[in-house]
C-alpha positions in Angstrom: 0.0 0.0 0.0 1.1 3.6 -0.6 -0.3 7.0 0.1 -2.3 7.2 -3.1 -4.0 3.9 -2.0 -5.0 5.7 1.3 -7.1 8.2 -0.7 -8.8 5.4 -2.7 -9.4 3.2 0.3 -10.8 6.0 2.5 -13.1 7.0 -0.2 -14.5 3.5 -0.3 -14.8 2.9 3.4 -15.6 6.4 4.7 -17.1 8.1 1.7 -19.1 10.8 3.5 -17.0 11.3 6.5 -14.9 14.4 6.9 -11.4 14.1 5.4 -10.1 17.6 5.8 -11.2 20.9 7.3 -9.5 24.2 6.4 -10.1 27.1 8.9 -8.9 30.6 8.0 -8.2 32.3 11.2 -8.5 35.8 9.9 -11.5 35.6 7.6 -13.2 33.0 9.7 -14.0 30.9 6.6 -14.4 27.1 7.3 -14.2 24.7 4.4 -14.7 21.0 4.6 -14.3 18.1 2.2 -15.3 14.4 2.5 -13.1 11.5 1.5 -15.4 10.8 -1.5 -15.1 14.5 -2.6 -11.4 14.6 -2.1 -10.9 11.3 -4.0 -13.1 12.5 -7.0 -11.5 15.9 -7.1 -8.0 14.5 -7.1 -8.9 12.0 -9.8 -10.3 14.7 -11.9 -7.3 16.9 -11.7 -5.0 13.9 -12.2 -6.9 13.0 -15.4 -6.7 16.7 -16.5 -2.9 16.8 -16.0 -2.5 13.5 -18.0 -4.5 15.0 -20.9 -2.2 18.1 -20.7 0.8 15.8 -21.1 2.0 14.8 -17.6 3.5 11.3 -17.6 4.8 8.9 -15.0 8.2 10.2 -13.8 7.6 13.8 -14.9 8.3 16.5 -12.3 5.7 19.0 -11.3 6.4 22.1 -9.1 3.9 22.9 -6.4 4.1 26.3 -4.7 1.7 27.5 -2.1 0.5 27.8 1.5 -1.5 25.2 3.4 -4.9 24.6 2.0 -7.2 21.8 1.0 -6.6 23.0 -2.6 -2.8 22.5 -2.1 -3.5 19.0 -0.8 -5.6 18.3 -3.9 -2.9 19.3 -6.2 -0.3 17.3 -4.2 -2.3 14.0 -4.4 -3.4 14.7 -8.0 0.2 14.9 -9.1 1.1 11.7 -7.4 -1.9 9.9 -8.9 -0.5 10.6 -12.4 2.7 8.8 -11.4 4.6 12.1 -11.6 7.0 13.4 -9.0 5.6 16.2 -6.8 8.1 19.0 -6.1 6.8 21.0 -3.2 8.5 24.4 -2.9 9.0 26.5 0.2 6.8 29.6 -0.3 9.6 31.6 1.2 12.0 30.8 -1.5 13.5 33.6 -3.4 13.3 33.8 -7.2 16.9 32.6 -7.3 16.0 29.6 -5.1 13.2 28.7 -7.6 15.5 29.0 -10.5 18.0 26.8 -8.8 15.4 24.2 -8.1 14.1 24.3 -11.6 17.6 23.8 -13.0 18.0 20.7 -10.8 14.6 19.2 -11.3 13.7 20.3 -14.8 9.9 20.4 -14.2 7.5 20.2 -17.0 4.5 21.7 -15.1 4.1 24.3 -12.4 1.0 24.6 -10.1 0.9 27.5 -7.7 -1.4 29.7 -5.5 -2.9 32.7 -7.3 -1.1 35.1 -4.9 2.2 34.0 -6.7 0.9 34.5 -10.2 2.6 37.8 -11.0 5.9 36.6 -9.4 5.9 33.4 -11.4 5.2 35.4 -14.6 8.4 37.3 -13.8 10.6 34.2 -13.6 9.1 32.2 -16.5 12.0 33.0 -18.8 14.4 31.4 -16.3 12.2 28.1 -16.3 12.7 26.8 -19.8 11.4 23.2 -19.1 8.1 24.3 -17.8 5.4 23.7 -20.5 2.3 24.5 -18.5 1.3 26.8 -15.6 -1.8 26.2 -13.5 -3.1 28.5 -10.8 -4.8 27.4 -7.6 -7.5 30.1 -7.6 -8.5 32.7 -10.2 -6.0 34.6 -12.3 -6.2 36.5 -15.6 -2.6 36.4 -16.5 -1.7 35.1 -20.0 -2.0 31.4 -20.6 -2.1 30.4 -17.0 -5.0 27.9 -16.5 -7.2 27.6 -13.4 -7.0 24.4 -11.4 -10.8 24.5 -10.6 -11.7 24.6 -14.2 -9.6 21.6 -14.9 -11.3 19.8 -12.1 -14.8 20.5 -13.2 -14.2 19.5 -16.7 -12.5 16.1 -16.2 -13.6 12.5 -15.3 -13.8 11.6 -11.6 -12.8 8.0 -12.4 -9.4 6.9 -11.2 -6.5 7.5 -13.7 -5.3 4.4 -15.4 -1.8 4.6 -13.8 -0.2 1.7 -12.0 1.9 2.9 -9.0 4.5 0.6 -7.3 5.7 1.2 -3.7 9.3 1.4 -5.1 8.3 4.2 -7.6 9.7 7.7 -7.1 7.0 10.2 -6.1 8.5 13.2 -4.4 11.4 15.6 -5.0 11.8 17.7 -1.9 14.1 20.7 -1.6 15.7 21.4 1.8 15.1 24.9 3.1 18.3 26.3 1.9 19.2 28.0 5.2 22.7 26.6 5.1 23.3 27.1 1.4 21.7 26.0 -1.9 18.6 23.8 -1.4 19.4 20.1 -1.7 16.9 17.9 -3.8 15.9 14.9 -1.9 14.3 12.0 -3.9 11.7 10.0 -2.1 9.9 6.8 -3.0 6.3 6.0 -2.3 7.3 3.6 0.4 9.4 6.4 2.0 6.4 8.6 2.5 4.3 5.7 3.8 6.9 5.1 6.5 6.1 8.3 8.6 2.4 7.5 8.3 2.9 4.1 10.0 5.3 5.5 12.6 2.8 8.4 13.5 0.1 5.8 14.2 2.3 3.5 16.2 4.3 6.1 18.1 1.2 7.9 19.3 -1.1 4.8 19.6 -3.6 6.7 17.5 -7.2 5.5 16.6 -9.6 6.8 13.9 -11.2 9.1 16.4 -7.9 10.9 16.9 -8.5 14.0 14.8 -5.5 16.2 14.1 -4.7 20.0 14.2 -2.1 20.6 11.5 -0.3 23.9 11.0 3.3 23.3 9.9 3.9 23.9 6.2 2.8 21.0 4.0 5.7 21.6 1.6 7.9 20.1 4.3 8.0 16.4 5.2 6.3 17.3 8.5 3.4 16.3 6.3 4.0 12.8 7.8 1.8 13.8 10.7 -1.1 14.4 8.3 -0.3 11.1 6.5 -0.7 9.3 9.8 -4.2 10.6 10.1 -4.9 9.5 6.6 -3.8 6.1 7.3 -6.6 5.8 9.9 -9.2 7.7 7.9 -9.2 10.4 10.6 -10.1 14.1 10.2 -7.3 16.6 9.8 -7.9 20.3 10.4 -5.7 22.9 8.6 -5.3 26.2 10.5 -4.3 28.8 8.0 -3.8 32.5 7.4 -2.4 33.3 10.9 -1.4 30.9 13.6 -2.2 32.5 17.0 -2.7 31.1 20.4 -6.4 32.1 20.3 -6.9 30.5 16.9 -5.2 27.3 18.0 -7.3 27.0 21.1 -10.6 27.9 19.3 -9.9 25.3 16.6 -9.3 22.6 19.2 -12.4 23.6 21.1 -14.7 24.0 18.1 -13.6 21.0 16.2 -13.3 18.8 19.3 -9.8 17.8 18.3 -7.7 15.2 20.1 -4.2 15.7 18.8 -2.3 18.9 18.0 1.2 19.3 16.6 2.7 22.5 17.8 6.0 23.9 17.0 7.9 25.4 19.9 7.0 29.1 19.2 3.3 28.2 19.1 3.5 26.3 22.3 5.2 29.3 23.9 2.4 31.6 22.5 -0.3 29.5 24.3 1.7 29.4 27.6 2.3 33.1 27.6 -1.3 33.9 26.8 -2.4 31.8 29.8 0.4 33.2 32.0 -0.6 36.9 31.2 -4.4 36.2 31.5 -5.0 37.1 27.8 -6.6 33.7 27.4 -8.3 31.5 30.1 -8.1 27.8 30.1 -11.6 27.5 31.6 -13.1 29.3 28.6 -12.5 26.3 26.4 -13.6 22.7 26.3 -10.5 20.6 26.1 -12.0 17.2 27.1 -11.2 15.7 23.8 -7.6 17.0 23.5 -5.3 14.4 24.9 -2.0 14.6 22.9 0.4 17.4 22.3 3.2 16.6 19.9 6.3 18.8 19.4 9.3 18.4 17.1 11.4 20.0 14.4 13.9 21.2 17.0 15.2 20.4 20.6 12.3 20.8 23.0 13.3 22.7 26.2 12.6 20.7 29.3 11.3 23.9 31.1 8.7 24.2 28.3 7.3 20.7 28.9 7.1 21.3 32.6 5.3 24.6 32.1 2.8 22.8 29.8 2.2 20.1 32.3 1.4 22.7 34.9 -1.7 23.7 32.8 -2.4 20.2 31.3 -1.1 17.6 33.9 -3.0 14.7 32.3 -2.1 15.5 28.7 0.3 13.2 26.9 3.4 15.1 25.6 5.4 13.7 22.7 8.7 14.7 21.2 9.4 13.5 17.7 12.5 13.5 15.6 13.0 13.2 11.9 14.5 15.0 8.8 13.8 15.4 5.1 16.2 12.7 4.2 14.2 10.2 6.4 10.9 11.3 4.9 9.7 13.1 8.0 8.7 12.6 11.6 8.7 9.5 13.8 12.2 8.3 13.1 13.0 8.7 16.8 10.1 9.4 19.2 9.6 10.0 22.9 6.2 9.6 24.7 7.3 11.6 27.8 6.1 9.6 30.7 9.3 9.5 32.8 10.2 13.1 33.9 13.9 12.2 33.8 13.5 11.6 30.0 11.9 15.0 29.2 14.9 16.1 27.3 15.2 13.0 25.2 14.1 12.6 21.6 13.4 9.0 22.5 13.9 5.6 20.9 13.7 4.5 17.2 10.2 4.2 15.8 8.7 0.9 14.6 10.3 0.9 11.2 13.7 2.4 12.2 17.0 1.6 13.8 19.5 4.2 15.2 23.1 4.2 16.2 25.5 6.8 17.7 28.7 6.7 15.7 32.2 8.3 15.4 33.8 9.8 12.3 34.8 6.3 11.2 31.3 4.9 11.5 32.0 2.9 14.7 29.6 2.9 17.6 30.7 5.2 20.4 30.6 4.1 24.0 27.1 4.6 25.7 26.9 8.1 27.1 29.5 9.5 24.7 28.5 12.1 22.1 28.6 11.0 18.4 26.5 11.4 15.2 23.1 9.9 14.9 22.9 7.2 12.1 19.5 5.8 11.1 18.3 2.9 9.0 14.8 2.2 7.9 12.1 2.2 5.3 11.9 6.0 5.1 15.5 6.6 4.1 15.5 8.7 0.9 16.6 7.1 -2.4 19.3 9.7 -3.0 20.2 13.4 -3.3 19.0 13.8 -6.8 21.8 14.1 -9.4 24.4 14.1 -6.6 25.9 10.6 -6.2 29.0 11.9 -4.4 26.9 13.5 -1.5 24.5 10.5 -1.5 27.5 8.1 -1.1 28.9 10.2 1.7 25.5 10.4 3.4 24.2 6.9 3.1 26.8 4.3 4.1 25.9 0.6 4.0 22.2 1.6 4.3 22.8 3.9 7.3 21.9 7.6 6.9 24.4 9.9 8.6 22.2 12.7 9.9 24.7 15.3 10.9 23.0 15.5 14.3 25.0 14.9 17.4 23.5 12.9 20.3 24.2 10.5 23.1 22.3 7.4 24.4 21.7 6.9 28.0 21.6 3.6 30.0 18.0 3.0 29.2 18.4 3.4 25.4 16.9 6.9 25.1 18.6 9.3 22.6 19.3 12.8 23.7 20.0 15.3 21.0 23.0 17.5 21.6 23.3 19.6 18.5 24.1 19.8 14.8 27.6 19.1 13.8 27.8 22.3 11.9 26.6 24.3 15.0 29.2 22.9 17.3 31.3 25.7 19.0 35.0 25.0 19.7 36.2 27.6 22.1 39.7 27.4 23.3 39.8 23.7 22.5 36.6 22.9 24.4 33.5 21.6 22.6 30.4 23.6 23.4 27.0 22.4 22.2 24.7 25.3 21.7 21.6 23.3 22.6 22.9 22.6 26.0 23.4 26.3 26.7 20.1 27.2 25.1 18.4 24.7 27.4 19.8 26.3 30.5 19.0 30.0 29.5 15.5 28.9 28.4 14.7 28.1 32.1 15.0 31.8 33.0 11.4 32.9 33.5 11.9 36.2 31.6 13.4 34.5 28.5 11.0 33.8 25.7 13.4 32.3 23.2 17.2 31.9 22.8 19.7 31.0 20.1 23.4 30.3 20.9 26.0 30.5 18.1 29.8 30.7 17.9 31.4 33.9 16.8 35.0 34.2 15.8 37.7 35.2 18.3 41.4 35.9 17.7 42.7 33.9 20.7 40.0 31.3 21.4 38.9 30.6 17.8 35.3 31.0 18.8 33.4 32.3 21.7 29.9 31.5 22.9 27.3 34.1 21.8 23.7 34.2 23.0 20.8 36.0 21.2 18.0 36.3 23.7 14.5 37.2 23.0 12.9 38.4 26.3 9.3 37.9 27.3 9.4 41.7 28.1 12.3 43.7 26.9 11.8 46.3 29.6 12.2 43.9 32.6 15.1 41.6 31.6 18.6 43.0 32.2 22.0 42.0 31.1 23.1 41.8 34.7 20.3 39.2 35.5 21.3 37.0 32.5 24.9 37.2 33.3 24.3 36.2 36.9 22.0 33.4 35.8 24.6 32.0 33.5 27.3 32.2 36.1 25.3 30.2 38.5 24.0 27.6 36.1 26.7 27.0 33.5 30.5 26.0 33.7 32.7 28.8 32.8 33.7 27.6 29.3 30.0 27.2 28.3 29.0 30.7 29.5 28.2 33.3 26.8 30.9 35.8 26.4 28.6 37.9 24.2 24.9 38.5 25.0 22.5 40.1 22.6 18.9 41.1 23.2 17.1 40.6 19.9 14.6 38.5 18.0 15.3 34.8 17.3 14.5 34.1 13.7 12.9 30.8 12.9 11.9 29.2 9.6 8.3 28.0 9.0 9.2 24.5 10.5 10.3 26.2 13.8 14.1 25.7 13.4 16.4 28.5 14.4 18.0 30.2 11.4 21.5 30.2 12.9 23.3 31.1 9.6 21.4 34.4 9.6 22.4 35.1 13.1 26.1 34.3 12.4 25.9 36.6 9.4 24.2 39.4 11.4 26.1 39.6 14.6 29.7 40.4 15.5 31.4 41.6 18.6 30.8 45.2 17.7 27.1 44.8 18.0 26.9 43.3 21.5 27.7 43.7 25.1 30.8 41.6 25.9 31.2 40.1 29.4 
């Protein structure tokens, strides 16, 4: 079975049950589609694409923000046997041109809000033969997706899809350089669906609130709901604490995936009295899942103070492993709050040194993973593929250690490691400590160059209230809670930039800050 089969199956078994709900938090528009409707509409668009010339193995760009229409385009492309190429809607024109040169797409489907922009880069996309807009547009020869759907057959397209077939070409976010194209097979995308269900012990009644961008392989959370035929609610336009809580209350949702910034927003709204827990019915809500970055232990404890009976889960995955659930922690033991957990059902994990040997338990090494979700390759880059996948083991670039109970604790990214005066400093460990300060909303730790020490620890701190947190308070807090070599030598009060998947954009911080722009202790 593959993810296309899930659409066909759910349409047969649960035809009139709700598949997806889209809630626009600003305009207050609610849209709902059943499994039958979703299947028929994706069949129609797939048939229209085939008539227009899309063939198995072709590449189709997809650019847009979360919506039911975006999902319809995604599954329609896959139903043709083509490769869907979801693009980050924050990509620059240069990023899009780079991705097009790598993938050579024949078709481009995009939200209408990007129509004029796409018109401006068409000359740099020579392989694209047809442009299709999600929504209304009057620009040139761009066709409208809705018209194609209404004019085509609702019968399933006559395309045989094997689990070993290629189906997705995902591009990394490009925060550390040019986006890398990651080629995924049908079985790769099915893997996070299975792990989502098993890791969280989900049932068909476990409806999901989904807000992370669908262009990212965090879509695996949604695929888990699809595997069960459960309802998924897409919260769009603006993700606020109030919108999150209203959606859970109104839709009687049972599972919510929140990135750390959104979790902080909810907690701060409660702490300040801007929102009151008693004004909402949360009887159905029993799972909070977080991921995409290290989860501060202080954040989980704050959450548990408001929701003591709620299950909290921490999930780990990456684009090269087709998404979440590779390593997972259902946080039941408080001593394991900081762990990313143990390998999921379809995964194995090791902690290795530079030569690929297992390090002693408790020592820091690189996470290597093996399982059904491992990508086929970095597209058209055999050298990087060979370096990354060694004897079936994917080298993640993430540093971690395993404790005596087999729990994996993420330490940091290899590229973010700070070496100061010969000492290794892992930024995540420093961030974890500073995050415990009650006046700190968010923090990012980076290394900045230093003539004598090579690098020094630099902390960018986003206060809860800029008027109440002082440099002296943070300095004293760090002195009391961190060994000398880990203490920030530079402290900056400023915003912590995060990408749409919640990861701190540390390259931007390294580029922005130097010792002349900070207070040096």
